[in-house]
C-alpha positions in Angstrom: -11.3 -14.1 0.6 -10.3 -10.5 0.3 -13.0 -7.9 0.8 -11.9 -5.4 -1.8 -15.0 -6.0 -3.9 -17.2 -4.2 -1.3 -18.0 -0.5 -1.6 -15.5 1.2 0.7 -14.0 4.6 1.3 -10.2 5.1 1.3 -9.4 7.5 4.2 -6.1 9.1 3.2 -3.3 9.6 5.8 -2.0 13.1 5.4 0.9 13.0 5.0 1.4 9.3 4.1 3.2 7.5 6.9 6.6 6.0 6.3 6.4 2.2 6.7 8.6 -0.8 7.0 7.6 -3.6 4.6 9.0 -7.1 4.3 8.4 -8.9 1.1 7.9 -12.6 0.3 8.0 -13.6 -3.4 7.9 -10.0 -4.3 4.7 -9.1 -2.4 4.3 -7.4 0.9 4.2 -10.0 3.7 4.7 -7.9 6.8 4.0 -4.2 7.5 4.8 -1.7 10.3 4.1 2.0 10.6 3.0 4.3 13.4 -0.6 3.0 13.6 -0.1 -0.7 13.3 2.2 -3.6 12.6 1.9 -7.3 11.7 1.6 -9.9 9.0 -0.2 -9.2 5.7 -2.9 -11.8 4.9 -3.6 -10.7 1.3 -1.7 -8.4 -1.1 -3.2 -7.2 -4.4 -0.9 -5.3 -6.8 1.3 -3.7 -7.7 -0.2 -1.0 -9.8 2.2 1.5 -11.3 1.1 5.1 -10.7 2.5 8.5 -11.4 1.8 11.9 -9.9 2.9 13.4 -13.2 -0.1 12.0 -15.1 1.0 13.9 -18.3 4.4 12.1 -18.4 3.7 8.7 -19.8 7.3 7.5 -19.6 7.8 7.7 -15.9 6.2 5.7 -13.1 6.8 7.2 -9.6 5.4 4.5 -7.4 4.0 1.0 -7.0 0.7 0.8 -5.2 -0.7 -2.2 -3.3 -4.0 -2.9 -1.5 -3.4 -5.2 1.4 -5.4 -6.9 4.1 -3.6 -7.3 7.4 -4.1 -10.5 9.4 -6.0 -8.3 11.9 -8.6 -7.6 9.1 -7.5 -4.0 8.5 -7.5 -2.9 4.8 -4.8 -0.5 3.6 -3.4 1.2 0.6 0.4 1.2 0.7 3.0 2.3 -1.9 6.7 2.1 -2.7 8.3 5.3 -3.9 10.3 4.1 -6.9 12.9 6.9 -6.7 13.8 6.5 -3.0 12.8 2.8 -2.5 10.9 3.8 0.6 7.5 2.4 1.6 4.5 4.4 2.8 1.0 3.7 4.2 -1.3 6.0 2.2 -4.7 5.2 3.6 -7.1 2.9 5.4 -10.3 1.5 3.8 -13.5 1.5 5.8 
């Protein structure tokens, strides 16, 4: 089972790292970016989010929390305007 119920810190990657994400049935199934690559074991999401919190009519990105097959826990997101994926942070 996923470990997202545990108390964890999200260590943000500054800046977020561009990633390659392969989807299966609309959910991330494989991820690669500068720090790691491999299959996704569990994907929770998407959550629609916006950097413009005052603008209720526009969602900028779709966020996912994923657990890699290796056990690494990550926050990734898809930029809705560009269609690009990014690794935003690592849970520990």
